[in-house]
PyMOL CGO cylinders between C-alpha atoms (Angstrom):
from pymol import cmd
from pymol.cgo import CYLINDER

trace = [
    CYLINDER, 0.00, 0.00, 0.00, 2.78, 2.40, 0.96, 0.3, 1, 1, 1, 1, 1, 1,
    CYLINDER, 2.78, 2.40, 0.96, 4.59, 1.66, -2.29, 0.3, 1, 1, 1, 1, 1, 1,
    CYLINDER, 4.59, 1.66, -2.29, 1.44, 2.33, -4.33, 0.3, 1, 1, 1, 1, 1, 1,
    CYLINDER, 1.44, 2.33, -4.33, 0.92, 5.68, -2.62, 0.3, 1, 1, 1, 1, 1, 1,
    CYLINDER, 0.92, 5.68, -2.62, 4.57, 6.65, -3.14, 0.3, 1, 1, 1, 1, 1, 1,
    CYLINDER, 4.57, 6.65, -3.14, 4.34, 5.80, -6.85, 0.3, 1, 1, 1, 1, 1, 1,
    CYLINDER, 4.34, 5.80, -6.85, 1.16, 7.89, -7.08, 0.3, 1, 1, 1, 1, 1, 1,
    CYLINDER, 1.16, 7.89, -7.08, 2.95, 10.85, -5.45, 0.3, 1, 1, 1, 1, 1, 1,
    CYLINDER, 2.95, 10.85, -5.45, 5.82, 10.57, -7.94, 0.3, 1, 1, 1, 1, 1, 1,
    CYLINDER, 5.82, 10.57, -7.94, 3.34, 10.49, -10.83, 0.3, 1, 1, 1, 1, 1, 1,
    CYLINDER, 3.34, 10.49, -10.83, 1.61, 13.60, -9.45, 0.3, 1, 1, 1, 1, 1, 1,
    CYLINDER, 1.61, 13.60, -9.45, 4.90, 15.51, -9.26, 0.3, 1, 1, 1, 1, 1, 1,
    CYLINDER, 4.90, 15.51, -9.26, 5.71, 14.37, -12.81, 0.3, 1, 1, 1, 1, 1, 1,
    CYLINDER, 5.71, 14.37, -12.81, 2.37, 15.74, -14.07, 0.3, 1, 1, 1, 1, 1, 1,
    CYLINDER, 2.37, 15.74, -14.07, 2.89, 19.04, -12.27, 0.3, 1, 1, 1, 1, 1, 1,
    CYLINDER, 2.89, 19.04, -12.27, 6.44, 19.42, -13.56, 0.3, 1, 1, 1, 1, 1, 1,
    CYLINDER, 6.44, 19.42, -13.56, 5.07, 19.33, -17.11, 0.3, 1, 1, 1, 1, 1, 1,
    CYLINDER, 5.07, 19.33, -17.11, 2.84, 22.34, -16.47, 0.3, 1, 1, 1, 1, 1, 1,
    CYLINDER, 2.84, 22.34, -16.47, 3.84, 25.99, -16.23, 0.3, 1, 1, 1, 1, 1, 1,
    CYLINDER, 3.84, 25.99, -16.23, 3.91, 27.14, -12.61, 0.3, 1, 1, 1, 1, 1, 1,
    CYLINDER, 3.91, 27.14, -12.61, 1.82, 30.26, -11.92, 0.3, 1, 1, 1, 1, 1, 1,
    CYLINDER, 1.82, 30.26, -11.92, 3.26, 32.50, -9.21, 0.3, 1, 1, 1, 1, 1, 1,
    CYLINDER, 3.26, 32.50, -9.21, 0.53, 34.87, -8.11, 0.3, 1, 1, 1, 1, 1, 1,
    CYLINDER, 0.53, 34.87, -8.11, 2.03, 38.23, -7.00, 0.3, 1, 1, 1, 1, 1, 1,
    CYLINDER, 2.03, 38.23, -7.00, 0.11, 38.12, -3.70, 0.3, 1, 1, 1, 1, 1, 1,
    CYLINDER, 0.11, 38.12, -3.70, 1.94, 34.96, -2.70, 0.3, 1, 1, 1, 1, 1, 1,
    CYLINDER, 1.94, 34.96, -2.70, 5.14, 37.00, -2.64, 0.3, 1, 1, 1, 1, 1, 1,
    CYLINDER, 5.14, 37.00, -2.64, 4.03, 40.59, -1.98, 0.3, 1, 1, 1, 1, 1, 1,
    CYLINDER, 4.03, 40.59, -1.98, 1.91, 39.95, 1.14, 0.3, 1, 1, 1, 1, 1, 1,
    CYLINDER, 1.91, 39.95, 1.14, 4.65, 37.99, 2.99, 0.3, 1, 1, 1, 1, 1, 1,
    CYLINDER, 4.65, 37.99, 2.99, 7.33, 40.45, 1.80, 0.3, 1, 1, 1, 1, 1, 1,
    CYLINDER, 7.33, 40.45, 1.80, 5.41, 43.44, 3.16, 0.3, 1, 1, 1, 1, 1, 1,
    CYLINDER, 5.41, 43.44, 3.16, 4.74, 41.65, 6.44, 0.3, 1, 1, 1, 1, 1, 1,
    CYLINDER, 4.74, 41.65, 6.44, 8.41, 40.76, 6.84, 0.3, 1, 1, 1, 1, 1, 1,
    CYLINDER, 8.41, 40.76, 6.84, 9.29, 44.41, 6.28, 0.3, 1, 1, 1, 1, 1, 1,
    CYLINDER, 9.29, 44.41, 6.28, 7.19, 45.81, 9.08, 0.3, 1, 1, 1, 1, 1, 1,
    CYLINDER, 7.19, 45.81, 9.08, 3.79, 46.34, 7.45, 0.3, 1, 1, 1, 1, 1, 1,
    CYLINDER, 3.79, 46.34, 7.45, 0.90, 45.10, 9.58, 0.3, 1, 1, 1, 1, 1, 1,
    CYLINDER, 0.90, 45.10, 9.58, -1.87, 43.08, 7.95, 0.3, 1, 1, 1, 1, 1, 1,
    CYLINDER, -1.87, 43.08, 7.95, -5.21, 44.93, 7.76, 0.3, 1, 1, 1, 1, 1, 1,
    CYLINDER, -5.21, 44.93, 7.76, -3.83, 48.14, 9.27, 0.3, 1, 1, 1, 1, 1, 1,
    CYLINDER, -3.83, 48.14, 9.27, -1.00, 49.06, 6.91, 0.3, 1, 1, 1, 1, 1, 1,
    CYLINDER, -1.00, 49.06, 6.91, -2.13, 47.20, 3.81, 0.3, 1, 1, 1, 1, 1, 1,
    CYLINDER, -2.13, 47.20, 3.81, -5.20, 45.77, 2.12, 0.3, 1, 1, 1, 1, 1, 1,
    CYLINDER, -5.20, 45.77, 2.12, -5.35, 42.05, 2.89, 0.3, 1, 1, 1, 1, 1, 1,
    CYLINDER, -5.35, 42.05, 2.89, -8.78, 40.57, 2.01, 0.3, 1, 1, 1, 1, 1, 1,
    CYLINDER, -8.78, 40.57, 2.01, -8.04, 37.14, 3.51, 0.3, 1, 1, 1, 1, 1, 1,
    CYLINDER, -8.04, 37.14, 3.51, -7.43, 35.76, 7.01, 0.3, 1, 1, 1, 1, 1, 1,
    CYLINDER, -7.43, 35.76, 7.01, -3.76, 35.76, 8.02, 0.3, 1, 1, 1, 1, 1, 1,
    CYLINDER, -3.76, 35.76, 8.02, -2.51, 32.17, 8.22, 0.3, 1, 1, 1, 1, 1, 1,
    CYLINDER, -2.51, 32.17, 8.22, -1.22, 31.55, 4.66, 0.3, 1, 1, 1, 1, 1, 1,
    CYLINDER, -1.22, 31.55, 4.66, 0.54, 34.91, 4.54, 0.3, 1, 1, 1, 1, 1, 1,
    CYLINDER, 0.54, 34.91, 4.54, 2.08, 34.34, 7.99, 0.3, 1, 1, 1, 1, 1, 1,
    CYLINDER, 2.08, 34.34, 7.99, 3.31, 30.86, 7.05, 0.3, 1, 1, 1, 1, 1, 1,
    CYLINDER, 3.31, 30.86, 7.05, 4.76, 32.09, 3.75, 0.3, 1, 1, 1, 1, 1, 1,
    CYLINDER, 4.76, 32.09, 3.75, 6.51, 34.97, 5.51, 0.3, 1, 1, 1, 1, 1, 1,
    CYLINDER, 6.51, 34.97, 5.51, 8.28, 32.42, 7.73, 0.3, 1, 1, 1, 1, 1, 1,
    CYLINDER, 8.28, 32.42, 7.73, 9.11, 30.19, 4.75, 0.3, 1, 1, 1, 1, 1, 1,
    CYLINDER, 9.11, 30.19, 4.75, 10.64, 33.10, 2.82, 0.3, 1, 1, 1, 1, 1, 1,
    CYLINDER, 10.64, 33.10, 2.82, 12.58, 34.26, 5.88, 0.3, 1, 1, 1, 1, 1, 1,
    CYLINDER, 12.58, 34.26, 5.88, 14.15, 30.82, 6.11, 0.3, 1, 1, 1, 1, 1, 1,
    CYLINDER, 14.15, 30.82, 6.11, 14.74, 30.07, 2.42, 0.3, 1, 1, 1, 1, 1, 1,
    CYLINDER, 14.74, 30.07, 2.42, 14.59, 33.43, 0.62, 0.3, 1, 1, 1, 1, 1, 1,
    CYLINDER, 14.59, 33.43, 0.62, 12.18, 35.01, -1.85, 0.3, 1, 1, 1, 1, 1, 1,
    CYLINDER, 12.18, 35.01, -1.85, 12.70, 32.54, -4.68, 0.3, 1, 1, 1, 1, 1, 1,
    CYLINDER, 12.70, 32.54, -4.68, 10.30, 31.02, -7.19, 0.3, 1, 1, 1, 1, 1, 1,
    CYLINDER, 10.30, 31.02, -7.19, 11.58, 27.52, -6.46, 0.3, 1, 1, 1, 1, 1, 1,
    CYLINDER, 11.58, 27.52, -6.46, 10.74, 28.00, -2.77, 0.3, 1, 1, 1, 1, 1, 1,
    CYLINDER, 10.74, 28.00, -2.77, 7.12, 28.85, -3.60, 0.3, 1, 1, 1, 1, 1, 1,
    CYLINDER, 7.12, 28.85, -3.60, 6.92, 25.96, -6.07, 0.3, 1, 1, 1, 1, 1, 1,
    CYLINDER, 6.92, 25.96, -6.07, 8.25, 23.37, -3.60, 0.3, 1, 1, 1, 1, 1, 1,
    CYLINDER, 8.25, 23.37, -3.60, 5.94, 24.71, -0.87, 0.3, 1, 1, 1, 1, 1, 1,
    CYLINDER, 5.94, 24.71, -0.87, 2.99, 24.39, -3.27, 0.3, 1, 1, 1, 1, 1, 1,
    CYLINDER, 2.99, 24.39, -3.27, 3.88, 20.87, -4.33, 0.3, 1, 1, 1, 1, 1, 1,
    CYLINDER, 3.88, 20.87, -4.33, 4.27, 19.79, -0.69, 0.3, 1, 1, 1, 1, 1, 1,
    CYLINDER, 4.27, 19.79, -0.69, 0.71, 20.98, 0.01, 0.3, 1, 1, 1, 1, 1, 1,
    CYLINDER, 0.71, 20.98, 0.01, -0.58, 19.03, -3.00, 0.3, 1, 1, 1, 1, 1, 1,
    CYLINDER, -0.58, 19.03, -3.00, 1.26, 15.86, -1.93, 0.3, 1, 1, 1, 1, 1, 1,
    CYLINDER, 1.26, 15.86, -1.93, -0.16, 16.17, 1.58, 0.3, 1, 1, 1, 1, 1, 1,
    CYLINDER, -0.16, 16.17, 1.58, -3.60, 16.43, -0.04, 0.3, 1, 1, 1, 1, 1, 1,
    CYLINDER, -3.60, 16.43, -0.04, -2.88, 13.20, -1.91, 0.3, 1, 1, 1, 1, 1, 1,
    CYLINDER, -2.88, 13.20, -1.91, -2.08, 11.33, 1.29, 0.3, 1, 1, 1, 1, 1, 1,
    CYLINDER, -2.08, 11.33, 1.29, -5.07, 12.74, 3.18, 0.3, 1, 1, 1, 1, 1, 1,
    CYLINDER, -5.07, 12.74, 3.18, -7.48, 11.90, 0.34, 0.3, 1, 1, 1, 1, 1, 1,
    CYLINDER, -7.48, 11.90, 0.34, -6.24, 8.31, 0.43, 0.3, 1, 1, 1, 1, 1, 1,
    CYLINDER, -6.24, 8.31, 0.43, -6.69, 8.13, 4.23, 0.3, 1, 1, 1, 1, 1, 1,
    CYLINDER, -6.69, 8.13, 4.23, -10.15, 9.74, 4.21, 0.3, 1, 1, 1, 1, 1, 1,
    CYLINDER, -10.15, 9.74, 4.21, -11.34, 7.46, 1.40, 0.3, 1, 1, 1, 1, 1, 1,
    CYLINDER, -11.34, 7.46, 1.40, -9.93, 4.42, 3.21, 0.3, 1, 1, 1, 1, 1, 1,
    CYLINDER, -9.93, 4.42, 3.21, -11.72, 5.41, 6.40, 0.3, 1, 1, 1, 1, 1, 1,
    CYLINDER, -11.72, 5.41, 6.40, -15.04, 5.88, 4.59, 0.3, 1, 1, 1, 1, 1, 1,
    CYLINDER, -15.04, 5.88, 4.59, -14.95, 2.91, 2.20, 0.3, 1, 1, 1, 1, 1, 1,
    CYLINDER, -14.95, 2.91, 2.20, -12.82, 0.46, 4.24, 0.3, 1, 1, 1, 1, 1, 1,
    CYLINDER, -12.82, 0.46, 4.24, -11.38, -0.52, 0.86, 0.3, 1, 1, 1, 1, 1, 1,
    CYLINDER, -11.38, -0.52, 0.86, -7.83, -0.10, -0.42, 0.3, 1, 1, 1, 1, 1, 1,
    CYLINDER, -7.83, -0.10, -0.42, -9.10, -0.38, -4.00, 0.3, 1, 1, 1, 1, 1, 1,
    CYLINDER, -9.10, -0.38, -4.00, -11.52, 2.52, -3.70, 0.3, 1, 1, 1, 1, 1, 1,
    CYLINDER, -11.52, 2.52, -3.70, -8.97, 4.54, -1.74, 0.3, 1, 1, 1, 1, 1, 1,
    CYLINDER, -8.97, 4.54, -1.74, -6.44, 4.15, -4.55, 0.3, 1, 1, 1, 1, 1, 1,
    CYLINDER, -6.44, 4.15, -4.55, -9.13, 5.03, -7.12, 0.3, 1, 1, 1, 1, 1, 1,
    CYLINDER, -9.13, 5.03, -7.12, -9.95, 8.19, -5.15, 0.3, 1, 1, 1, 1, 1, 1,
    CYLINDER, -9.95, 8.19, -5.15, -6.28, 9.12, -5.05, 0.3, 1, 1, 1, 1, 1, 1,
    CYLINDER, -6.28, 9.12, -5.05, -5.81, 8.47, -8.78, 0.3, 1, 1, 1, 1, 1, 1,
    CYLINDER, -5.81, 8.47, -8.78, -8.90, 10.56, -9.57, 0.3, 1, 1, 1, 1, 1, 1,
    CYLINDER, -8.90, 10.56, -9.57, -7.51, 13.51, -7.62, 0.3, 1, 1, 1, 1, 1, 1,
    CYLINDER, -7.51, 13.51, -7.62, -4.07, 13.17, -9.20, 0.3, 1, 1, 1, 1, 1, 1,
    CYLINDER, -4.07, 13.17, -9.20, -5.54, 13.20, -12.70, 0.3, 1, 1, 1, 1, 1, 1,
    CYLINDER, -5.54, 13.20, -12.70, -7.96, 16.07, -12.06, 0.3, 1, 1, 1, 1, 1, 1,
    CYLINDER, -7.96, 16.07, -12.06, -5.98, 18.35, -9.74, 0.3, 1, 1, 1, 1, 1, 1,
    CYLINDER, -5.98, 18.35, -9.74, -3.41, 19.70, -12.26, 0.3, 1, 1, 1, 1, 1, 1,
    CYLINDER, -3.41, 19.70, -12.26, -6.21, 20.77, -14.60, 0.3, 1, 1, 1, 1, 1, 1,
    CYLINDER, -6.21, 20.77, -14.60, -8.87, 21.94, -12.15, 0.3, 1, 1, 1, 1, 1, 1,
    CYLINDER, -8.87, 21.94, -12.15, -6.68, 23.58, -9.49, 0.3, 1, 1, 1, 1, 1, 1,
    CYLINDER, -6.68, 23.58, -9.49, -3.63, 24.18, -11.65, 0.3, 1, 1, 1, 1, 1, 1,
    CYLINDER, -3.63, 24.18, -11.65, 0.06, 24.27, -10.87, 0.3, 1, 1, 1, 1, 1, 1,
    CYLINDER, 0.06, 24.27, -10.87, -0.15, 27.21, -8.49, 0.3, 1, 1, 1, 1, 1, 1,
    CYLINDER, -0.15, 27.21, -8.49, -0.64, 28.28, -4.91, 0.3, 1, 1, 1, 1, 1, 1,
    CYLINDER, -0.64, 28.28, -4.91, -3.76, 30.19, -3.95, 0.3, 1, 1, 1, 1, 1, 1,
    CYLINDER, -3.76, 30.19, -3.95, -5.84, 30.38, -0.79, 0.3, 1, 1, 1, 1, 1, 1,
    CYLINDER, -5.84, 30.38, -0.79, -8.31, 27.80, -2.12, 0.3, 1, 1, 1, 1, 1, 1,
    CYLINDER, -8.31, 27.80, -2.12, -5.54, 25.21, -2.42, 0.3, 1, 1, 1, 1, 1, 1,
    CYLINDER, -5.54, 25.21, -2.42, -4.06, 26.05, 0.98, 0.3, 1, 1, 1, 1, 1, 1,
    CYLINDER, -4.06, 26.05, 0.98, -7.31, 25.23, 2.81, 0.3, 1, 1, 1, 1, 1, 1,
    CYLINDER, -7.31, 25.23, 2.81, -7.62, 21.71, 1.33, 0.3, 1, 1, 1, 1, 1, 1,
    CYLINDER, -7.62, 21.71, 1.33, -5.25, 19.85, 3.70, 0.3, 1, 1, 1, 1, 1, 1,
    CYLINDER, -5.25, 19.85, 3.70, -6.95, 21.34, 6.76, 0.3, 1, 1, 1, 1, 1, 1,
    CYLINDER, -6.95, 21.34, 6.76, -10.45, 20.54, 5.48, 0.3, 1, 1, 1, 1, 1, 1,
    CYLINDER, -10.45, 20.54, 5.48, -9.36, 16.96, 4.76, 0.3, 1, 1, 1, 1, 1, 1,
    CYLINDER, -9.36, 16.96, 4.76, -7.62, 16.68, 8.13, 0.3, 1, 1, 1, 1, 1, 1,
    CYLINDER, -7.62, 16.68, 8.13, -10.73, 18.03, 9.86, 0.3, 1, 1, 1, 1, 1, 1,
    CYLINDER, -10.73, 18.03, 9.86, -12.80, 15.44, 8.00, 0.3, 1, 1, 1, 1, 1, 1,
    CYLINDER, -12.80, 15.44, 8.00, -10.44, 12.63, 9.02, 0.3, 1, 1, 1, 1, 1, 1,
    CYLINDER, -10.44, 12.63, 9.02, -10.48, 13.70, 12.68, 0.3, 1, 1, 1, 1, 1, 1,
    CYLINDER, -10.48, 13.70, 12.68, -14.27, 13.93, 12.61, 0.3, 1, 1, 1, 1, 1, 1,
    CYLINDER, -14.27, 13.93, 12.61, -14.60, 10.45, 11.10, 0.3, 1, 1, 1, 1, 1, 1,
    CYLINDER, -14.60, 10.45, 11.10, -12.42, 9.23, 13.99, 0.3, 1, 1, 1, 1, 1, 1,
    CYLINDER, -12.42, 9.23, 13.99, -14.69, 11.12, 16.44, 0.3, 1, 1, 1, 1, 1, 1,
    CYLINDER, -14.69, 11.12, 16.44, -11.89, 13.48, 17.50, 0.3, 1, 1, 1, 1, 1, 1,
    CYLINDER, -11.89, 13.48, 17.50, -14.16, 16.50, 17.29, 0.3, 1, 1, 1, 1, 1, 1,
    CYLINDER, -14.16, 16.50, 17.29, -11.99, 19.09, 19.02, 0.3, 1, 1, 1, 1, 1, 1,
    CYLINDER, -11.99, 19.09, 19.02, -9.07, 18.33, 16.70, 0.3, 1, 1, 1, 1, 1, 1,
    CYLINDER, -9.07, 18.33, 16.70, -11.48, 18.38, 13.77, 0.3, 1, 1, 1, 1, 1, 1,
    CYLINDER, -11.48, 18.38, 13.77, -12.69, 21.83, 14.79, 0.3, 1, 1, 1, 1, 1, 1,
    CYLINDER, -12.69, 21.83, 14.79, -9.11, 22.98, 15.30, 0.3, 1, 1, 1, 1, 1, 1,
    CYLINDER, -9.11, 22.98, 15.30, -8.20, 21.87, 11.76, 0.3, 1, 1, 1, 1, 1, 1,
    CYLINDER, -8.20, 21.87, 11.76, -11.27, 23.54, 10.28, 0.3, 1, 1, 1, 1, 1, 1,
    CYLINDER, -11.27, 23.54, 10.28, -10.42, 26.64, 12.31, 0.3, 1, 1, 1, 1, 1, 1,
    CYLINDER, -10.42, 26.64, 12.31, -7.02, 26.80, 10.61, 0.3, 1, 1, 1, 1, 1, 1,
    CYLINDER, -7.02, 26.80, 10.61, -8.80, 26.43, 7.27, 0.3, 1, 1, 1, 1, 1, 1,
    CYLINDER, -8.80, 26.43, 7.27, -11.17, 29.30, 8.13, 0.3, 1, 1, 1, 1, 1, 1,
    CYLINDER, -11.17, 29.30, 8.13, -8.21, 31.48, 9.13, 0.3, 1, 1, 1, 1, 1, 1,
    CYLINDER, -8.21, 31.48, 9.13, -6.70, 30.67, 5.72, 0.3, 1, 1, 1, 1, 1, 1,
    CYLINDER, -6.70, 30.67, 5.72, -9.82, 31.53, 3.71, 0.3, 1, 1, 1, 1, 1, 1,
    CYLINDER, -9.82, 31.53, 3.71, -13.00, 32.71, 5.38, 0.3, 1, 1, 1, 1, 1, 1,
    CYLINDER, -13.00, 32.71, 5.38, -15.43, 30.86, 3.07, 0.3, 1, 1, 1, 1, 1, 1,
    CYLINDER, -15.43, 30.86, 3.07, -14.25, 27.58, 4.63, 0.3, 1, 1, 1, 1, 1, 1,
    CYLINDER, -14.25, 27.58, 4.63, -16.56, 28.44, 7.52, 0.3, 1, 1, 1, 1, 1, 1,
    CYLINDER, -16.56, 28.44, 7.52, -19.27, 26.69, 5.49, 0.3, 1, 1, 1, 1, 1, 1,
    CYLINDER, -19.27, 26.69, 5.49, -17.55, 23.35, 6.16, 0.3, 1, 1, 1, 1, 1, 1,
    CYLINDER, -17.55, 23.35, 6.16, -17.70, 23.98, 9.91, 0.3, 1, 1, 1, 1, 1, 1,
    CYLINDER, -17.70, 23.98, 9.91, -21.42, 24.74, 9.69, 0.3, 1, 1, 1, 1, 1, 1,
    CYLINDER, -21.42, 24.74, 9.69, -22.11, 21.64, 7.56, 0.3, 1, 1, 1, 1, 1, 1,
    CYLINDER, -22.11, 21.64, 7.56, -20.09, 19.37, 9.88, 0.3, 1, 1, 1, 1, 1, 1,
    CYLINDER, -20.09, 19.37, 9.88, -21.87, 20.83, 12.90, 0.3, 1, 1, 1, 1, 1, 1,
    CYLINDER, -21.87, 20.83, 12.90, -25.31, 20.10, 11.39, 0.3, 1, 1, 1, 1, 1, 1,
    CYLINDER, -25.31, 20.10, 11.39, -24.18, 16.63, 10.28, 0.3, 1, 1, 1, 1, 1, 1,
    CYLINDER, -24.18, 16.63, 10.28, -22.91, 15.77, 13.79, 0.3, 1, 1, 1, 1, 1, 1,
    CYLINDER, -22.91, 15.77, 13.79, -26.09, 17.05, 15.38, 0.3, 1, 1, 1, 1, 1, 1,
    CYLINDER, -26.09, 17.05, 15.38, -28.16, 14.79, 13.13, 0.3, 1, 1, 1, 1, 1, 1,
    CYLINDER, -28.16, 14.79, 13.13, -25.87, 11.76, 13.44, 0.3, 1, 1, 1, 1, 1, 1,
    CYLINDER, -25.87, 11.76, 13.44, -24.98, 11.91, 17.13, 0.3, 1, 1, 1, 1, 1, 1,
    CYLINDER, -24.98, 11.91, 17.13, -28.18, 13.56, 18.41, 0.3, 1, 1, 1, 1, 1, 1,
    CYLINDER, -28.18, 13.56, 18.41, -26.10, 15.14, 21.16, 0.3, 1, 1, 1, 1, 1, 1,
    CYLINDER, -26.10, 15.14, 21.16, -24.76, 18.64, 21.69, 0.3, 1, 1, 1, 1, 1, 1,
    CYLINDER, -24.76, 18.64, 21.69, -21.39, 17.60, 23.12, 0.3, 1, 1, 1, 1, 1, 1,
    CYLINDER, -21.39, 17.60, 23.12, -19.74, 16.62, 19.78, 0.3, 1, 1, 1, 1, 1, 1,
    CYLINDER, -19.74, 16.62, 19.78, -20.89, 19.93, 18.25, 0.3, 1, 1, 1, 1, 1, 1,
    CYLINDER, -20.89, 19.93, 18.25, -19.60, 21.89, 21.26, 0.3, 1, 1, 1, 1, 1, 1,
    CYLINDER, -19.60, 21.89, 21.26, -16.23, 20.12, 20.99, 0.3, 1, 1, 1, 1, 1, 1,
    CYLINDER, -16.23, 20.12, 20.99, -16.16, 20.84, 17.26, 0.3, 1, 1, 1, 1, 1, 1,
    CYLINDER, -16.16, 20.84, 17.26, -16.82, 24.57, 17.76, 0.3, 1, 1, 1, 1, 1, 1,
    CYLINDER, -16.82, 24.57, 17.76, -14.35, 24.83, 20.67, 0.3, 1, 1, 1, 1, 1, 1,
    CYLINDER, -14.35, 24.83, 20.67, -11.37, 24.33, 18.34, 0.3, 1, 1, 1, 1, 1, 1,
    CYLINDER, -11.37, 24.33, 18.34, -12.03, 27.36, 16.11, 0.3, 1, 1, 1, 1, 1, 1,
    CYLINDER, -12.03, 27.36, 16.11, -13.00, 29.49, 19.11, 0.3, 1, 1, 1, 1, 1, 1,
    CYLINDER, -13.00, 29.49, 19.11, -9.53, 28.96, 20.63, 0.3, 1, 1, 1, 1, 1, 1,
    CYLINDER, -9.53, 28.96, 20.63, -7.89, 30.11, 17.39, 0.3, 1, 1, 1, 1, 1, 1,
    CYLINDER, -7.89, 30.11, 17.39, -10.26, 33.05, 16.95, 0.3, 1, 1, 1, 1, 1, 1,
    CYLINDER, -10.26, 33.05, 16.95, -9.53, 34.20, 20.52, 0.3, 1, 1, 1, 1, 1, 1,
    CYLINDER, -9.53, 34.20, 20.52, -5.78, 34.15, 19.84, 0.3, 1, 1, 1, 1, 1, 1,
    CYLINDER, -5.78, 34.15, 19.84, -6.30, 36.08, 16.59, 0.3, 1, 1, 1, 1, 1, 1,
    CYLINDER, -6.30, 36.08, 16.59, -8.51, 38.65, 18.32, 0.3, 1, 1, 1, 1, 1, 1,
    CYLINDER, -8.51, 38.65, 18.32, -5.85, 39.34, 20.97, 0.3, 1, 1, 1, 1, 1, 1,
    CYLINDER, -5.85, 39.34, 20.97, -3.26, 39.78, 18.21, 0.3, 1, 1, 1, 1, 1, 1,
    CYLINDER, -3.26, 39.78, 18.21, -5.51, 42.15, 16.24, 0.3, 1, 1, 1, 1, 1, 1,
    CYLINDER, -5.51, 42.15, 16.24, -6.22, 44.23, 19.36, 0.3, 1, 1, 1, 1, 1, 1,
    CYLINDER, -6.22, 44.23, 19.36, -2.50, 44.60, 20.16, 0.3, 1, 1, 1, 1, 1, 1,
    CYLINDER, -2.50, 44.60, 20.16, -1.84, 45.68, 16.54, 0.3, 1, 1, 1, 1, 1, 1,
    CYLINDER, -1.84, 45.68, 16.54, -4.83, 48.03, 16.40, 0.3, 1, 1, 1, 1, 1, 1,
    CYLINDER, -4.83, 48.03, 16.40, -6.15, 46.16, 13.37, 0.3, 1, 1, 1, 1, 1, 1,
    CYLINDER, -6.15, 46.16, 13.37, -9.55, 44.87, 14.54, 0.3, 1, 1, 1, 1, 1, 1,
    CYLINDER, -9.55, 44.87, 14.54, -11.65, 47.20, 12.37, 0.3, 1, 1, 1, 1, 1, 1,
    CYLINDER, -11.65, 47.20, 12.37, -9.34, 46.65, 9.38, 0.3, 1, 1, 1, 1, 1, 1,
    CYLINDER, -9.34, 46.65, 9.38, -9.67, 42.89, 9.71, 0.3, 1, 1, 1, 1, 1, 1,
    CYLINDER, -9.67, 42.89, 9.71, -13.47, 42.96, 9.77, 0.3, 1, 1, 1, 1, 1, 1,
    CYLINDER, -13.47, 42.96, 9.77, -13.58, 45.49, 6.94, 0.3, 1, 1, 1, 1, 1, 1,
    CYLINDER, -13.58, 45.49, 6.94, -11.29, 43.61, 4.55, 0.3, 1, 1, 1, 1, 1, 1,
    CYLINDER, -11.29, 43.61, 4.55, -12.15, 39.98, 5.33, 0.3, 1, 1, 1, 1, 1, 1,
    CYLINDER, -12.15, 39.98, 5.33, -15.87, 40.16, 6.07, 0.3, 1, 1, 1, 1, 1, 1,
    CYLINDER, -15.87, 40.16, 6.07, -17.46, 43.39, 4.88, 0.3, 1, 1, 1, 1, 1, 1,
]
cmd.load_cgo(trace, "trace")
């Protein structure tokens, strides 16, 4: 099984390497500005939650502002998605065959539907998948925490949290799993709120990311 997954990962990288890599300016400019003292939401327009920009700013600090750095970072996210899709499918179907078919389907479709590029929509995928996997294993706090990271990467991911909450309420018929699910994002949101208050960027955050 491990060998099959590794071969699939190699094939995915091969497909991506044959496509032109698109480097969106925001994937470089936002982290660059942040690393040079500009505060998100207060000193610059930033219409997304902060996590992807913060992570990229650390990556560039460590490895430099190079195209190859962004490309490798992007491909690592895609390969993590591959592994998580296999694990989620295996958990749902209890079948290695269908898990491999799910993985192959993603590998064949991803380069053409998502493209060879990093954008916020791609960055949320591993956290949505991880949240799904945790939820299937009834680890609801960790599921909520993962979905919270996804929401703080792109705000529209909040829909997944709502859908999972409704699904759990129907399936479990108890409030505790839903409370545990919501507790994860609330912890992250509280940390973000404290950070925004200290930077004087609360109104800017709500203006650019929500309004």
